[in-house]
C-alpha positions as CSV (number, residue, x, y, z in Angstrom):
1,M,-100.2,-4.6,56.2
2,D,-102.1,-7.1,58.4
3,D,-100.5,-10.4,59.4
4,F,-102.2,-13.6,58.4
5,K,-101.5,-17.3,58.8
6,T,-102.6,-20.0,56.3
7,E,-104.7,-22.9,57.4
8,T,-105.5,-26.0,55.3
9,T,-108.7,-28.0,56.1
10,A,-109.0,-31.8,56.0
11,T,-110.6,-31.5,52.5
12,G,-107.6,-29.5,51.2
13,E,-109.3,-26.1,51.3
14,C,-107.1,-23.2,52.1
15,F,-108.1,-20.1,54.1
16,F,-106.4,-17.2,55.8
17,Q,-106.8,-16.2,59.5
18,Q,-105.8,-12.8,60.8
19,L,-103.2,-13.0,63.6
20,D,-103.5,-10.9,66.7
21,P,-100.4,-8.8,67.0
22,A,-100.3,-9.3,70.8
23,F,-100.3,-13.1,70.1
24,L,-97.3,-12.7,67.8
25,L,-95.4,-10.7,70.3
26,H,-96.2,-13.1,73.1
27,E,-95.0,-16.0,70.9
28,M,-91.7,-14.3,70.3
29,K,-90.8,-14.3,74.0
30,D,-89.9,-18.0,74.2
31,P,-87.4,-18.2,71.3
32,L,-85.7,-15.0,72.6
33,A,-85.5,-16.6,76.1
34,V,-83.9,-19.7,74.5
35,I,-81.3,-17.6,72.7
36,E,-80.5,-15.7,75.9
37,T,-80.2,-18.8,78.0
38,G,-77.9,-20.5,75.4
39,V,-75.6,-17.6,75.1
40,R,-75.3,-17.1,78.8
41,T,-74.6,-20.9,79.2
42,L,-71.7,-20.6,76.8
43,L,-70.3,-17.6,78.6
44,E,-70.8,-18.8,82.1
45,R,-70.0,-22.5,81.8
46,Q,-66.8,-22.6,79.8
47,N,-65.4,-25.4,82.0
48,K,-68.1,-27.6,80.5
49,Y,-68.5,-26.3,77.0
50,G,-65.0,-25.1,76.2
51,A,-62.9,-22.0,76.6
52,L,-63.8,-18.9,74.5
53,S,-61.4,-16.5,72.8
54,S,-61.7,-12.8,73.5
55,R,-63.3,-12.3,70.1
56,Q,-65.8,-15.0,70.8
57,K,-66.7,-13.5,74.1
58,K,-67.2,-10.1,72.6
59,T,-69.5,-11.5,69.9
60,L,-71.5,-13.5,72.4
61,N,-71.9,-10.5,74.7
62,R,-73.1,-8.5,71.8
63,I,-75.7,-11.2,70.9
64,L,-76.8,-11.2,74.6
65,R,-77.2,-7.4,74.8
66,N,-79.2,-7.3,71.6
67,T,-81.4,-10.2,72.6
68,R,-82.2,-8.4,75.8
69,K,-83.0,-5.2,73.8
70,A,-85.4,-7.2,71.6
71,R,-87.0,-8.8,74.7
72,G,-87.4,-5.4,76.2
73,M,-89.1,-4.0,73.1
74,I,-91.6,-6.9,73.2
75,Y,-92.4,-6.4,76.8
76,N,-92.9,-2.7,76.2
77,L,-95.4,-3.3,73.5
78,L,-97.3,-5.9,75.5
79,E,-97.5,-3.6,78.5
80,I,-98.8,-0.7,76.4
81,G,-101.6,-3.0,75.1
82,R,-102.4,-4.1,78.7
83,S,-102.4,-0.5,79.9
84,E,-104.7,0.7,77.1
85,S,-107.1,-2.1,77.9
86,G,-107.0,-1.2,81.7
87,G,-104.6,-3.9,82.8
88,F,-102.7,-2.8,85.9
89,T,-100.9,-4.7,88.8
90,L,-100.8,-2.2,91.6
91,C,-98.5,-2.4,94.7
92,D,-96.6,-0.2,97.1
93,F,-92.9,0.2,96.3
94,H,-89.9,2.5,96.6
95,P,-89.3,4.4,93.4
96,A,-85.6,4.8,94.3
97,E,-85.1,1.0,94.4
98,A,-87.2,0.4,91.3
99,T,-85.3,3.1,89.3
100,Y,-82.0,1.6,90.4
101,A,-83.2,-1.9,89.2
102,A,-84.2,-0.4,85.9
103,L,-80.7,1.3,85.6
104,I,-78.9,-2.0,86.2
105,D,-81.0,-3.9,83.7
106,A,-80.5,-1.1,81.1
107,F,-76.8,-1.0,81.7
108,E,-76.4,-4.7,81.3
109,A,-78.5,-4.7,78.1
110,M,-76.8,-1.7,76.5
111,V,-73.2,-1.8,77.8
112,G,-72.2,-4.9,79.8
113,E,-72.2,-6.6,83.1
114,V,-71.9,-4.8,86.5
115,P,-69.9,-6.2,89.4
116,D,-71.7,-8.0,92.2
117,S,-71.1,-5.1,94.6
118,T,-73.2,-2.8,92.4
119,L,-76.1,-5.2,91.6
120,N,-78.2,-4.6,94.7
121,Y,-79.8,-1.3,95.8
122,S,-78.8,0.4,99.0
123,E,-79.2,4.0,100.2
124,E,-75.5,4.6,99.5
125,V,-75.8,3.9,95.8
126,D,-75.5,7.6,95.0
127,G,-71.7,7.4,95.3
128,D,-71.1,3.8,94.0
129,D,-67.6,3.6,92.7
130,F,-68.4,1.5,89.6
131,L,-71.2,3.8,88.5
132,T,-68.9,6.8,89.0
133,T,-66.2,5.3,86.8
134,Q,-69.0,4.8,84.2
135,Q,-69.9,8.5,84.5
136,I,-73.3,7.6,85.9
137,F,-74.4,9.9,88.7
138,L,-77.5,9.4,90.9
139,D,-79.3,11.8,93.1
140,F,-82.1,10.0,95.0
141,S,-81.7,12.2,98.2
142,E,-85.2,13.8,97.9
143,A,-87.1,10.5,97.4
144,K,-85.2,7.7,99.2
145,T,-88.1,7.1,101.7
146,C,-90.9,7.9,99.2
147,R,-93.3,5.1,98.4
148,L,-95.6,4.8,95.3
149,H,-98.8,3.0,94.9
150,Q,-98.5,2.3,91.2
151,D,-97.7,-0.5,88.7
152,R,-94.1,-1.3,89.4
153,I,-93.5,-3.3,86.2
154,K,-94.7,-0.4,84.1
155,F,-92.7,2.1,86.2
156,C,-89.5,0.1,85.6
157,Q,-90.2,-0.1,81.9
158,I,-90.7,3.6,81.6
159,T,-87.6,4.5,83.5
160,G,-85.7,1.8,81.8
161,N,-86.6,3.2,78.4
162,L,-85.5,6.7,79.4
163,I,-82.2,5.3,80.8
164,K,-81.5,3.2,77.6
165,N,-82.2,6.3,75.5
166,A,-79.7,8.3,77.5
167,L,-77.0,5.6,77.5
168,H,-77.4,5.3,73.7
169,H,-77.0,9.1,73.1
170,R,-74.7,10.3,75.8
171,K,-71.2,11.4,75.0
172,T,-69.8,10.5,78.4
173,R,-72.2,11.4,81.2
174,L,-75.6,10.3,82.5
175,D,-77.5,11.8,85.5
176,I,-80.6,10.4,87.2
177,C,-82.5,12.5,89.7
178,L,-85.5,11.6,91.8
179,R,-87.7,14.3,93.4
180,R,-90.9,14.2,95.4
181,H,-93.5,16.8,95.2
182,T,-96.7,16.8,97.3
183,D,-98.7,14.2,95.2
184,T,-96.2,13.4,92.5
185,I,-92.8,11.7,91.9
186,V,-90.4,13.1,89.3
187,V,-87.7,11.0,87.7
188,E,-85.2,13.1,85.5
189,V,-82.8,11.3,83.2
190,T,-80.2,13.7,81.6
191,D,-77.5,12.9,79.0
192,D,-74.8,15.1,77.5
193,G,-75.5,13.9,73.9
194,P,-76.4,15.9,70.8
195,G,-79.6,17.3,72.1
196,I,-82.9,17.8,70.2
197,D,-84.1,21.0,68.5
198,P,-87.3,22.2,70.2
199,A,-89.0,21.9,66.7
200,H,-88.6,18.2,66.9
201,H,-89.5,17.5,70.5
202,Q,-92.9,15.9,69.7
203,D,-91.3,13.9,66.9
204,V,-89.3,11.7,69.3
205,F,-92.6,10.6,71.0
206,Q,-94.1,9.4,67.7
207,R,-94.0,5.6,67.2
208,Y,-91.6,4.5,64.5
209,R,-90.4,8.1,63.9
210,Q,-86.7,8.7,64.0
211,L,-84.8,12.0,63.9
212,A,-82.4,12.6,61.0
213,P,-78.7,12.2,61.8
214,A,-76.9,15.3,63.1
215,V,-73.7,16.3,61.5
216,K,-71.4,14.4,63.8
217,L,-73.6,12.5,66.2
218,S,-76.9,10.9,65.4
219,R,-79.9,10.8,67.7
220,K,-81.4,7.6,66.4
221,G,-83.2,4.6,67.9
222,H,-85.9,2.0,67.0
223,G,-88.6,4.7,67.4
224,L,-90.6,2.8,70.0
225,G,-88.9,3.3,73.4
226,L,-89.9,7.0,74.0
227,A,-93.3,6.6,72.4
228,G,-94.0,3.6,74.6
229,A,-92.7,5.4,77.7
230,R,-95.1,8.3,77.2
231,A,-98.0,6.0,76.4
232,L,-97.4,4.0,79.6
233,A,-97.0,7.1,81.7
234,R,-100.2,8.6,80.5
235,C,-102.1,5.4,81.2
236,M,-100.7,5.7,84.8
237,G,-102.0,9.2,85.2
238,G,-98.7,10.9,84.4
239,D,-96.6,12.1,81.5
240,V,-93.1,12.2,80.0
241,E,-91.7,15.7,79.2
242,L,-88.6,16.7,77.4
243,D,-86.2,19.6,78.0
244,S,-83.5,19.9,75.3
245,S,-81.8,22.2,72.8
246,K,-79.7,21.1,69.8
247,G,-76.1,20.4,71.0
248,Q,-77.0,20.8,74.7
249,G,-77.9,17.3,75.8
250,A,-81.4,16.2,76.8
251,T,-83.5,15.7,80.0
252,F,-86.4,13.4,79.9
253,R,-88.7,13.9,82.9
254,L,-91.2,11.2,84.1
255,I,-94.0,12.7,86.2
256,L,-96.3,10.3,88.0
257,P,-98.9,10.6,90.8
258,V,-97.8,8.9,94.0
259,K,-101.0,7.0,94.0
260,I,-102.7,6.0,90.7
261,T,-106.5,6.6,90.4
262,L,-108.2,4.2,88.1
263,P,-111.6,4.8,86.5
264,D,-114.5,3.2,88.3
265,Q,-115.4,0.5,85.8
266,S,-118.4,-0.7,87.9
267,A,-120.0,2.7,87.4
268,E,-119.7,2.3,83.6
269,A,-121.3,-1.1,83.6
């Protein structure tokens, strides 16, 4: 159903105006930012606003994580719209550093805060003690010096979605591997969760489509993250692939060209 707003004229006449979904999404960003700022203030400035009990901290941290999830969903939808209309912000960047940044954001949104020593990327992050205790293992060895000429924001959103999906469904372990081929970069995110039957591989990439719960462990989500990740990747000249069998975990593979080639719009004019 389309969304409408009601307007009343000076003479009392009432009419309906269809709302642009992108406008609605954009307008939702500010109230979410206010909620996030307020919760963080209560958590971080207890000397001013009062001490919190452990249960209060737990509740506020849960609110904070879910607010970040909602904000991420909105940004994903807005970026998909920009991509489909040809909106790109291109720059040179290191995919290893960008993937690590996406991992930290995803972890804080889904699980909790990370120590200061883990916040910043370095070439030694593969063996970071904190990540190891969280059963998160990185292998960036084949792509540490690689540079991409792509849209960094979209790259982080794709990898972030794949990482959040793996964090949500893993039993204990998450692996992230970067590999460089001649003209492409490959990011593999692997979890040890319930896996996906090959018959349902395409279903997970359908917007608003969720898989039925497994017997003991469900593979469920909001139905937008993986669909959005593939949509963004294809707009960037790449794709997202899936390797998985039921009960055997899942590997989602982002494949992108090292340098994006955009259509020559001047030739179409």
